C-alpha positions in Angstrom: 108.1 149.2 135.4 108.1 150.3 132.0 106.8 153.5 132.6 108.9 154.6 135.2 112.1 156.7 134.3 115.2 154.5 134.4 112.8 151.3 134.9 114.9 148.9 134.1 117.8 150.1 136.4 115.2 150.2 139.3 114.7 146.5 137.9 118.0 145.9 138.4 118.9 147.2 141.8 115.7 144.8 143.1 117.3 141.4 141.4 120.2 142.7 143.6 118.4 142.4 146.4 116.7 139.0 146.1 120.2 137.7 144.7 121.9 139.0 147.5 119.3 137.7 150.3 120.3 134.5 148.3 124.0 134.3 148.2 124.8 136.8 151.2 127.8 137.9 149.0 128.5 141.5 147.5 130.8 140.0 144.8 128.8 137.2 143.3 125.6 139.5 143.4 127.2 142.0 140.6 128.7 138.8 138.8 125.6 137.3 138.4 123.2 140.4 138.2 125.6 142.4 135.9 126.5 139.7 133.5 123.0 139.7 132.4 121.4 143.4 133.4 124.6 145.3 131.9 124.0 144.4 128.4 120.8 145.1 128.6 120.8 148.3 129.7 123.5 149.5 127.5 121.3 148.2 124.2 118.2 150.5 125.6 120.6 153.3 125.7 121.7 153.6 129.2 125.2 155.4 129.9 127.8 153.0 130.8 128.0 154.7 134.2 124.5 154.2 134.8 124.7 150.2 134.3 127.9 149.9 136.1 126.7 152.0 139.1 123.3 150.2 139.7 124.7 147.2 139.4 127.7 148.0 141.8 125.4 150.3 144.3 123.2 147.0 144.5 126.4 145.0 144.7 126.9 146.1 147.8 123.5 145.4 149.6 125.0 141.5 149.8 127.0 142.2 152.8 123.5 143.8 154.8 120.9 141.8 153.6 121.0 137.9 155.4 122.3 135.6 155.0 125.7 138.0 154.8 128.8 136.1 155.0 130.1 139.4 156.4 128.0 139.0 159.6 128.8 135.6 159.9 132.6 135.9 159.8 132.1 139.7 162.3 130.1 137.1 164.2 132.2 134.7 164.8 134.9 136.6 165.1 133.1 139.4 167.9 131.4 136.0 169.3 128.3 138.3 168.8 124.9 136.3 167.5 124.5 135.7 164.3 120.8 135.6 164.1 120.8 139.0 165.8 123.1 140.2 163.2 120.8 139.0 160.5 117.9 140.3 161.5 119.7 143.8 162.5 120.6 144.1 159.0 117.1 143.2 157.2 115.6 146.9 157.5 118.7 149.0 156.6 119.4 146.4 153.9 115.7 146.9 152.5 115.8 151.0 153.3 119.2 150.9 151.5 117.9 149.4 148.3 114.7 151.4 148.6 117.0 154.6 148.7 118.9 153.4 145.6 115.8 152.8 143.9 114.6 156.3 144.5 117.6 158.1 143.7 118.2 156.0 140.2 114.4 157.4 139.4 115.5 160.9 139.8 118.7 161.0 138.4 117.1 159.3 135.2 113.9 162.2 135.4 116.5 164.4 135.5 118.5 163.0 132.4 114.9 163.1 130.9 115.2 159.6 131.0 116.4 156.4 128.5 114.0 154.5 126.0 114.9 151.6 123.9 117.2 153.4 121.0 116.6 150.5 118.3 113.8 150.4 115.9 109.9 151.5 115.5 108.6 148.5 114.9 110.6 146.9 118.6 108.7 149.6 120.2 105.5 148.7 118.4 105.7 145.2 119.1 106.2 146.1 122.9 103.0 147.6 122.1 101.5 144.7 121.1 102.8 142.3 124.1 101.3 145.2 126.6 97.6 145.1 125.4 97.9 141.1 124.9 97.1 140.1 128.3 97.7 136.2 127.5 101.0 136.7 126.9 101.7 138.4 129.6 100.2 136.0 131.9 101.8 132.8 129.9 105.2 134.8 130.7 103.9 135.1 134.6 103.5 131.3 134.5 106.4 130.4 133.1 108.5 132.4 135.9 106.3 131.2 138.8 108.1 127.8 139.4 111.0 130.1 139.5 109.7 131.8 141.7 109.3 129.4 143.9 112.6 128.2 144.0 113.9 131.6 145.8 110.6 131.6 148.2 111.8 128.2 149.2 115.8 128.5 149.7 114.7 131.8 151.5 112.5 129.6 153.7 114.8 127.2 154.6 117.6 130.2 155.5 115.5 132.1 157.6 113.4 129.2 159.1 116.3 127.3 160.1 115.7 124.6 158.3 119.0 124.3 156.3 122.5 126.0 157.1 123.4 128.2 153.7 125.7 125.5 152.0 122.4 122.7 152.1 120.3 125.2 150.8 122.9 126.5 148.1 122.4 122.6 147.2 119.0 121.9 147.5 118.6 125.8 145.3 121.1 124.3 142.8 119.2 121.1 142.1 116.0 122.6 142.2 116.8 124.9 139.6 118.4 121.9 137.6 115.0 119.8 138.0 112.8 122.6 137.1 115.1 123.3 133.8 115.3 119.8 132.5 111.5 119.2 133.4 109.5 122.6 133.6 111.5 124.4 130.9 112.8 121.7 128.6 115.6 123.0 128.2 117.6 119.1 128.2 120.8 119.5 125.9 123.1 116.8 127.3 126.2 118.8 125.9 125.2 122.6 127.8 124.8 120.5 130.8 128.1 119.0 130.9 129.9 122.7 130.7 128.5 123.2 133.4 128.9 120.7 135.8 132.8 121.1 134.7 132.9 125.0 135.2 130.9 124.6 138.8 133.6 121.1 139.5 136.5 123.1 138.1 135.5 126.2 140.9 134.3 124.0 143.8 138.3 122.2 143.5 139.4 126.2 143.3 138.1 127.3 146.3 139.0 124.4 147.8 142.5 124.5 147.4 142.5 127.5 148.3 140.5 126.9 151.6 143.4 123.6 152.2 146.4 126.1 151.3 145.4 128.6 154.0 144.6 126.0 156.7 148.3 124.5 156.1 150.0 128.3 156.3 147.4 129.0 159.4 149.7 125.9 161.1 152.5 126.9 159.9 152.5 130.5 161.2 151.0 128.7 164.5 154.0 126.1 164.9 156.4 128.5 164.7 154.7 130.8 167.2 155.1 133.9 164.4 151.1 134.5 165.6 151.6 134.6 169.1 154.5 136.8 169.0 152.9 139.0 166.3 149.5 138.9 168.9 152.0 140.0 171.8 153.8 142.9 170.3 150.6 144.7 169.3 148.9 144.1 172.9 152.3 145.9 174.0 151.9 148.8 172.0 150.8 151.5 174.3 148.2 153.2 171.7 144.7 152.8 171.7 142.2 151.2 169.4 141.9 153.7 166.9 145.7 154.8 166.5 146.2 150.7 166.0 143.4 150.7 163.4 145.1 153.4 161.4 
């Protein structure tokens, strides 16, 4: 997409679509893709608003493209088929991603496009890379194993082979195996840091869930939730006024 106006921003929206299909979470999509995409766009002359805007817009796809955490919560709350909700979100999700890409190209075209403002030697290096078919093929071969992991996770999710949590665990293990066996990125120090940070985040989330369960049990035991629900049910207002 290098020849398209705003090609890097468009590719970031596409990356958000893929990551949204893997994670089902908008904040996770923005955090993961934005950490890599925003610095690259800023380095290549994209305004901060465009760099942050395309990531923010692409991140919203996480609640629409299945498996969506929001759809799961909605389905459980309303007793709606989660599978049907997932199917209903596929076409609108990718349509919205396409519209985001089209608008990004139009906006960048109207602004004159964004090019790399770095040295001309970098531009000449880009031209050499484009002309060097062998280099491009080697780069593609190195990416294929990772794309295989993505395809495997999507198959496990949509084929009913595994739950989202199980697929996440398998995907994390496969990525670690790829990094060590294929990409030769075996370094004990970084892996220890990754494991430590992952354990810290997981424990934090589990503590939040455990505390929420204790809090919910206390509210239910004291009949606070039942009293509030009865008071809301006794209100003589329509549903729109209640929502307001």
